[in-house]
C-alpha positions as a printed Julia matrix, in Angstrom:
340×3 Matrix{Float64}:
 120.44  144.13  122.74
 122.56  143.26  125.7
 125.73  142.64  124.91
 127.09  141.61  128.39
 124.72  138.52  128.1
 126.38  137.73  124.77
 129.68  138.14  126.37
 128.78  135.83  129.32
 127.17  133.3   126.88
 130.57  133.38  124.84
 132.67  132.72  128.32
 130.23  129.92  129.43
 130.72  127.91  126.13
 133.89  126.09  126.14
 134.98  122.49  125.77
 133.2   121.34  128.67
 129.6   121.85  126.76
 130.46  119.32  123.93
 129.39  115.93  124.9
 130.51  112.63  123.35
 127.76  109.95  123.41
 129.14  106.59  122.67
 127.39  103.54  121.41
 123.64  103.64  121.77
 123.63  106.66  123.94
 123.16  109.01  121.27
 120.0   107.0   120.01
 118.22  106.95  123.76
 119.21  110.69  124.04
 117.58  111.69  120.8
 115.33  108.96  119.67
 113.16  111.08  117.16
 116.11  111.72  114.91
 116.2   107.98  114.14
 112.51  106.87  114.42
 110.49  110.33  113.86
 108.84  110.4   117.12
 108.46  108.51  120.7
 104.6   108.56  120.3
 102.62  105.78  118.52
 104.32  106.47  115.06
 107.91  105.88  116.4
 106.8   102.66  118.35
 105.12  101.02  115.27
 108.69  102.04  113.4
 110.45   99.64  115.72
 108.42   96.76  114.04
 108.83   98.17  110.72
 112.58   98.33  110.95
 112.88   94.61  112.12
 110.28   93.8   109.51
 111.99   95.55  106.78
 115.44   93.26  107.69
 113.44   90.33  106.73
 112.14   91.92  103.72
 115.6    92.81  102.43
 116.2    88.92  102.59
 113.17   88.49  100.56
 114.17   91.1    97.66
 117.34   89.13   97.72
 115.75   86.12   96.89
 116.56   84.4   100.43
 113.21   84.54  102.46
 109.73   83.24  101.89
 107.89   83.55  105.31
 107.76   86.36  107.75
 105.88   85.71  110.98
 104.93   88.93  113.21
 103.45   88.32  116.64
 102.21   90.69  119.41
 102.84   88.9   122.4
 101.29   89.86  125.82
 102.87   92.81  127.58
 102.83   94.47  124.04
 106.1    92.13  123.31
 106.89   91.75  119.5
 108.26   88.77  117.93
 109.49   88.77  114.26
 110.54   85.62  112.69
 111.85   85.09  109.09
 113.21   82.05  107.22
 116.33   83.99  105.48
 119.82   83.22  105.71
 120.19   84.23  109.39
 122.18   87.27  110.47
 126.14   86.1   110.35
 127.39   84.84  113.43
 131.15   84.71  112.78
 133.79   87.1   114.61
 133.6    90.29  112.37
 136.82   91.35  110.84
 136.75   94.75  112.22
 135.04   94.9   115.53
 136.53   91.42  116.46
 133.08   90.41  117.95
 130.41   88.1   116.6
 128.82   89.83  113.72
 125.18   89.42  115.09
 126.25   91.61  118.12
 127.7    94.05  115.96
 124.55   94.35  113.94
 122.54   94.99  117.16
 125.05   97.28  119.02
 126.77   99.6   116.48
 125.43  102.28  114.34
 125.7   101.98  110.37
 126.56   98.28  110.75
 124.95   95.99  108.09
 124.86   94.43  104.86
 123.23   97.28  103.26
 126.01   99.48  102.56
 128.67   97.39  100.33
 127.2    96.03   97.09
 127.8    92.34   98.27
 125.07   91.92  101.22
 121.96   93.46   99.58
 121.25   94.85   95.83
 118.13   96.86   97.25
 117.17   97.57  100.7
 114.81   99.47  102.84
 114.59  100.47  106.27
 117.38  102.71  108.07
 119.94  101.64  105.99
 122.22   99.86  108.38
 120.85  101.45  111.67
 117.54   99.79  112.14
 118.47   96.64  114.42
 120.62   98.48  116.47
 118.33  101.37  116.91
 115.42   98.99  117.87
 117.85   97.33  120.33
 118.56  100.87  122.05
 114.9   101.83  122.32
 113.92   98.33  123.96
 113.85   97.41  127.49
 115.14   94.0   126.31
 115.85   92.31  123.13
 116.42   88.84  122.38
 117.73   87.39  119.29
 117.9    83.68  118.09
 119.66   83.01  114.84
 119.33   79.68  112.8
 122.39   78.79  111.02
 124.17   75.44  109.99
 121.66   73.59  111.93
 122.64   75.39  115.24
 120.47   77.68  117.21
 122.54   80.94  118.48
 121.06   83.4   121.19
 121.84   86.48  122.48
 120.19   89.02  124.86
 120.31   92.84  125.11
 118.97   95.41  127.55
 118.6    99.1   126.31
 121.01   98.55  123.63
 123.75   96.64  125.66
 124.53   92.97  125.57
 123.9    91.29  128.74
 125.13   87.65  127.52
 127.5    86.63  124.98
 126.23   84.9   121.62
 125.44   81.22  123.12
 124.8    78.12  121.19
 121.39   76.83  122.48
 121.16   73.38  120.51
 119.71   72.4   117.44
 118.11   74.74  115.12
 114.44   75.18  115.22
 114.33   75.83  111.68
 116.39   75.35  108.67
 117.75   79.07  108.5
 116.64   82.29  109.58
 116.52   85.04  112.5
 113.82   85.7   115.25
 114.07   89.03  117.17
 111.97   89.48  120.16
 111.81   92.83  121.98
 109.94   94.99  124.49
 109.94   98.82  123.82
 111.4   100.88  126.97
 108.67  102.74  128.51
 111.45  105.2   129.65
 111.54  106.34  125.83
 107.79  105.71  124.75
 106.21  107.6   127.52
 102.87  107.95  126.16
 102.2   104.51  125.23
 103.85  101.12  124.45
 100.69   99.64  123.11
 100.59   98.34  119.61
  97.63   98.9   117.28
  96.93   95.87  115.42
  95.42   97.67  112.46
  98.3    99.76  112.08
 100.63   96.82  111.84
  97.89   95.03  109.62
  98.19   97.75  107.01
 101.85   98.0   106.87
 102.28   94.42  106.36
  99.65   93.81  103.72
 101.26   96.75  101.83
 104.68   94.98  102.17
 103.24   91.56  100.66
 101.68   93.26   98.15
 104.82   94.88   97.23
 107.03   91.56   97.33
 104.92   89.05   95.04
 104.76   85.61   96.72
 106.25   86.68  100.05
 104.29   85.17  102.85
 103.51   87.32  105.9
 101.7    86.41  108.9
 100.3    88.71  111.49
  99.15   87.47  114.97
  97.74   89.25  118.06
  98.33   86.82  121.14
  97.61   89.64  123.81
  94.13   88.8   124.46
  92.36   85.69  126.32
  90.07   85.17  123.52
  91.07   83.86  120.15
  93.91   85.57  118.82
  93.51   87.93  115.74
  95.34   86.74  112.91
  95.95   87.82  109.36
  97.47   85.93  106.46
  99.1    87.84  103.7
 100.47   86.61  100.41
  99.65   88.03   96.95
 101.15   86.29   93.98
  99.84   89.21   91.8
 102.25   91.69   93.6
 101.06   95.3    92.76
  98.42   94.21   90.51
  96.58   92.57   93.38
  97.24   96.05   95.25
  95.53   97.81   92.58
  92.3    95.48   92.66
  92.25   95.42   96.35
  92.18   99.33   96.66
  89.45   99.56   94.15
  87.5    96.83   95.57
  87.71   98.67   99.06
  86.6   101.68   97.54
  83.47  100.06   96.19
  84.05  101.74   92.67
  82.94  100.03   89.25
  86.03   99.58   87.34
  86.08  101.03   83.84
  88.13   97.66   82.37
  88.5    94.37   84.13
  92.15   93.84   83.7
  94.82   95.67   85.67
  97.4    97.49   83.43
 100.74   96.28   84.65
 104.35   96.65   83.38
 107.91   96.76   84.21
 111.32   97.39   83.28
 114.94   96.88   84.33
 117.8    99.63   84.0
 120.14   98.69   81.31
 123.05   98.49   83.66
 120.71   96.31   86.13
 120.82   99.27   88.65
 117.04   99.79   89.04
 113.63   98.4    88.49
 110.64  100.22   87.82
 107.01   98.22   88.29
 103.26  100.16   87.6
 100.0    98.86   87.99
  97.07  100.87   87.14
  93.18  100.55   86.85
  90.67  103.29   86.04
  87.35  103.21   87.74
  84.06  105.2    87.69
  84.94  107.57   90.54
  86.15  111.24   90.11
  89.3   110.59   92.37
  92.72  109.65   91.77
  94.72  107.57   94.17
  98.69  107.12   93.49
 100.7   105.46   95.71
 104.32  105.31   95.21
 107.23  103.25   96.9
 111.06  103.34   96.8
 112.53   99.96   97.91
 109.56   99.03   99.77
 109.12  102.33  101.54
 105.92  104.23  100.81
 107.14  107.91   99.73
 104.05  109.95  101.05
 105.68  113.05   99.59
 105.99  111.67   96.03
 109.37  112.03   94.15
 110.8   111.73   90.76
 109.48  108.43   90.19
 105.91  109.67   90.54
 106.18  112.86   88.96
 107.96  110.79   86.08
 104.83  108.69   85.91
 102.45  111.42   85.82
 104.1   113.29   83.02
 104.69  109.96   81.19
 101.17  109.18   81.46
 100.01  112.73   80.36
 102.31  112.64   77.42
 101.33  109.24   76.15
  97.67  109.7    76.35
  97.88  113.22   74.22
 100.0   111.48   71.63
  97.52  108.65   71.43
  94.75  111.24   71.22
  96.8   112.77   68.12
  97.62  109.61   66.37
  93.99  108.59   66.26
  92.58  111.67   65.6
  90.61  112.15   68.93
  92.36  115.43   69.66
  91.81  117.67   66.38
  95.06  119.57   65.07
  93.53  122.78   66.7
  92.82  121.13   70.13
  94.92  121.99   72.96
  96.52  119.03   74.93
  94.49  117.82   78.05
  96.07  118.4    81.33
  97.6   115.59   83.58
  94.52  115.72   86.21
  92.08  115.02   83.4
  93.99  111.73   82.57
  94.11  110.84   86.12
  90.66  111.46   87.16
  89.21  108.06   88.41
  92.69  106.29   88.25
  94.25  104.03   90.73
  97.76  103.37   90.44
 100.75  101.86   92.28
 104.39  102.77   91.29
 107.51  100.89   92.73
 111.27  101.24   92.16
């Protein structure tokens, strides 16, 4: 080992090497830390973050419809009919609250207990991260009969919060943004099917919420999907089995839900068996797909195995000398969705 090089490195490492990134600089410097990548996955994550904010309003009971449009130039517009982001002066920052939401990390209604009981997304950094990684972003807020407008470029406000006349809808928020090609060097083109899959999923998880996706980039008739499922995750299971073209073993989806005694958590499960040999188990936490599973998924598997074995013992299907069956045996041909 060349200790002279180590000594030189130690001498070169001083206070000048420590960088302090202010505002949205940190996000633009290391975007992957916030959205996973600067490839197609990270690009689409921008849309998810804005939609997740609207879904939070739906989960809180204030939003019924979310409209997502892909406009020419791969510009995305998300409109919801929620309460609208607050526009008053923020008590700590001394600037309009909507400006705080889009320009400061860890600002939002997801930290205290008053804004949202449950929430998804990046937990308070979503809107500001999308703003930081956009070439430009415009927000319109509809509150108290007034349209409020503000524009940002690469995370910085370029206008103040302006009143733009009467509100175009009773209440809500509209965010329009253009991804920054300086960040997304590979592509800034949104894939309709990727967004279609995600938004359909969100509509299943939030029964009764109306989500519309429109692609207005082409010269031909725009592609459009309208998602609204009153059956919630039961409809999700039905959709999956229908798409798999399998024969269901029982016509009705088994569905049950429970709420924690202190009202701190809810769990909802829908399941149906089919004639295939494969299992498909999808789990979600706060509307976010937990692709790596988690305690909620493992808990369901254990509970199902225990309940089925207990049933077999109780009704003498499993004899006294028979061993309990494994969980894999009970999950053969099972389609299930778990949401907590």
